[in-house]
N, C-alpha and C positions, 0 to 999 in steps of 0.2 A: 821520431822515437829516440830517446837517449840511449847511451851505452848500457846503463843499468837495466832499462826497460827491455832492450834487445836481449840481454843475457837472461833475464827472467822469462821472456817469451821462449827462448831456446830451451831453457830447463823445463818449462811447461810442455813444450812439444816433445822433448825427449821422454818425459814421463808418460805422455799419451802413447807414444810408440811402444814403450816398454809394457804398458798396460795392455795394448792390443796384442802384442806378441804373447804375453802371459795368457790372455784369453784364448788365443789360438792353441797354445801348448796344452791347455786344459782339455781341448777336444781332440788332441793328437792320438793317432792309433798306428801302432807298428804294422798292423795288417794292411791298412790303407797305404802306408808308405811303401811297403814291400810290393803291393799290387800295382803300383803306378807303372812299373816297367812293362807290365803286360799290355798296357794301352799306349805304349810308345812315348811315355812322358819321362824325359830325362831331366831330373832336377836334383842336383847334388845337395842343395840346402833345403830339403823338404822336411816338414814336420809330420805329415801324414794326417791332414785334416780334410774332411769331405767338402766339396764345393757348397753343399747345402748349409753346412755349419759356417763356412766363410761368409756366405751371403747373409745369413741370419745375423752375424756379428756386424756386418756392414750396415744392415738396416737399423740396428740398435745405436750405432755410432752416428749415423746420419752423414750429410755432406760436410766434408772437411778437407779442402784441397791441400792445405799445408801438411796435414797428416798423410794424405795420399802420397805426396812427394817424398816425405820422410820414410814411409813404408817401402816405397819403391827402392830407395837407396840401400835398404838392408840387404837386398838380394835374396831374401828368404822367399821360397816359392809361394807359400800361402799368404805372406805379407803383400806380395805383388798382386795376387788375386784379389785380396782385400782392397787394394788401391783402386781397382776397377769399380768397386761398389761405393767408395766414399769420395772419390774424386768428383769435382764439379765440372761438367763439360763446358760450361760457360767460361770458366777460368783456364781451360785447357787450350793452349795455343799450338799452332802447327809445328813450331820448333820443339816443343816438349813432346808432342806426338811422335815426331821423328826420332827424338832421343830415346824414348821408351821403346819404340819399335826396333831400333838397332840392338836393344838389350834382349829381345826375345830369343830364348834358347830352347823352347819347346812349343808344340802346337797348342797346349792347354792354356798357357798364359796368353799366347797370341790370340786365340779365339775368344777367350773371356774378355780381354780388353776391347776387342773389336765389337763383340756382341752386346756388351753391357755399358760401354763408355764411348768409344770412338765414334760409333754411329749416331750418337746424340750431338756430336760437335758440328758446328757450322762449317768446319774445314774438312768434313769427311770425304766428299767427292774429290776435292783437290788432292787429298792424301792417296786416294785410290789411283789417281792418274800419276802421282809422283812415285809411288812404290811399285807399281806394276812392272816397270822395266828393270828394276833392280835385280842384281844377281844373288844377293843374300837369300837363302832358302826361306827363312821365316819372315823377312821383310816382304818378299814377294807373296808368300802365303797370306800375309796380313792384308795386302791389297785386295785379294779376292774374298777373304773371310769378311772384310769390311763391306765389300760390295754385296755379298750375300746377306749380311745383317741389315744393310740399308734397304734391300729389296723386301725384306720381311717387316721392318719396323717403320720406315719412312712413309707416311701416308699423304704427305703434301706435295712431294716432288712428282712432276709429270713423267710420262714414259720416255720423253726425248732424252732426258739425262741418262737413263739406263740404256737406251739404244746407242748412245755415244760411247758406252763402255764395252759394247760387244766386240769391237776390234781389239781391245786390250785382252779380252778373253781368248780370242782367236790367236793372238800373237804369243800368249803364254802357254797355250795348249801343247806346244811342242816340248815343254820342259818335262823331262822324264822323272824328276825327283818326286818321291812319293807324296810329301806334304804339299808340294806346289800343285801337282796335278789334281789332288783331291780338293784343294781349295778352289782351283779353276772350275772343276765340275760343280762344286757347291754353288759358286756364283752363277753359273749358267742355269742351273736348276732353279735357283732363287729368283733370278730375273724372269725366267719363263713362267713361273707360277704367279706372277704379279698381275698380269692382265691378259686378255685374249690377244691383243696386238703383240705384246712382248712374247707370249707363248708361241705364236706363229714365227716370229723372228728368231727365237731361240731354237726352235725345232729345225728351222732352215740352217742355222749355223751348226747345230749338233750333227745333222746329216752330212754336212760338208766335212766336218772333222772326222766323222766315222769312216769316211772314204779316203782319209789321208794317211800319214805315217803312224807308227806304233803308238806313240804318246798321244797324239791327237785322236787316234782311233779309240783309245781307252776312254778319254774324256767324252767324246761324242756318243759312244754307246752307253756309257754310264748315265749321261744326261738324258738320252732318249728313253732309256728304261723308266726313268722317273717321270719325265714330262708326258709320256704316253699313258700313264696310269689313269684309270677312270676316276680315281679319287682326286687327282690334280684337276682334271677337266670339270668335275663336279664343284670343286672349290672355286674355280674361275667363274663358273655360272652363278654360284651363290654370291660371289663378290660383285659381279655385274648387277645382280638383282638388288643387292643392298644399295649400290650406287644409284640405281634408278629410283628406289624407294625414297632415298634422301631428297632427290630432286622433285618427286611427285607432290609431296605435301605443300611445297611452296607454290606450285602452280594451282593446286586445289584451293589453297588459302586465298590466293589472288582472285580466283573465280568466285569463291564464296563471298569475299569482301565486295566485289563488284555487284553481285546479286543483292546483297543486303542494302547497298546504296540505292539501287534501282527501286527496291521494295519500299524503302523509307521515303524516297522522292514521290513515288506513286501514292503512298498513303497520305502524305502531306497535301497533295493536290486534290485528293478525294474527300478530305476532312471538311465537314460543313462549316461555313463561316458564320460568326455571330452577326445577327441582324442589327443594324444601327437604328436607334430609336428616333422617330420623327418628332419635330417640335410640337405637332398637334397632340401626340400621345403624352408628352411630358407636361403640357399646359395645365390640365386639371390638378396635378400634384402641386404645381407651383402656386396656383390660385388658392388651394387648400392651405398651404404653408403660410401664404401672405395673410389670409384671413385669421389664422391662428395667432400670428404675430400681432395683428391689429387688436384682437380681443385682449391679448395680454397687456398691450399698452394702455387700453381703456381702463382695465382694472387697476393698473398702477396709478393712473390719473385720479380715479375715484378715491383711492386711499391717500391721496395727497403726495404722490411721487414715490 
């Protein structure tokens, strides 16, 4: 890219950022902005736009990672939320995830990025392990908000990856900071609702935490209240039934295919074979044909050829 092309691209990106901010401002509400404090969202540079409106704008814009980076740099609360919906998880590297995570200054931005973007990244589990021991309140919360998001959205990873994260939950459960302990509980509840095996392991950990110190006790009891609900158990049973149903058709199809092959083979063996004609049976027809040809030759001779 030449210097002129680079300058033109920068101007174009700047125009996209300005347009996105303008669209956000059109949906801004003083009532929403003033109400953020009631939910513990501290964001000095907030416009007052609902998350639903931010998500709708992100859907209209589509994936644009360069724009996401530029929006993040503005420091505007809603612009950073919008970055979660337009960033491309394929282009998102671990260094950039770390950089954005260090910028978290409230739980809403932290959770939105983890729930809508970071958990789609191939680096997600590695970031959970990297952030869990950190002392920064929102970096540490991000580790467990991300783990909870993975437990809900990741359908391909097996239980072993989540079992490996339970010691991280146990280690962080002693952190008394409000946003950290709530994130830790969220992760434990999310992992426990994923499968019956993880449910049993999570309950075991929650019971151990409930009998420990004050912070651990809060996390353990909060998780147990949720994990022991009939709705959670019913959800686990339904999930297991869906998994079994997905496996069943393949076995049924295999059996049906084998049965069809056996039926076709049997039908072929029982089909009557065409009888071969004997030379004696075909002799009269040959004689008749030869006689006909002889008569034809005699008539031609009589006519003079």
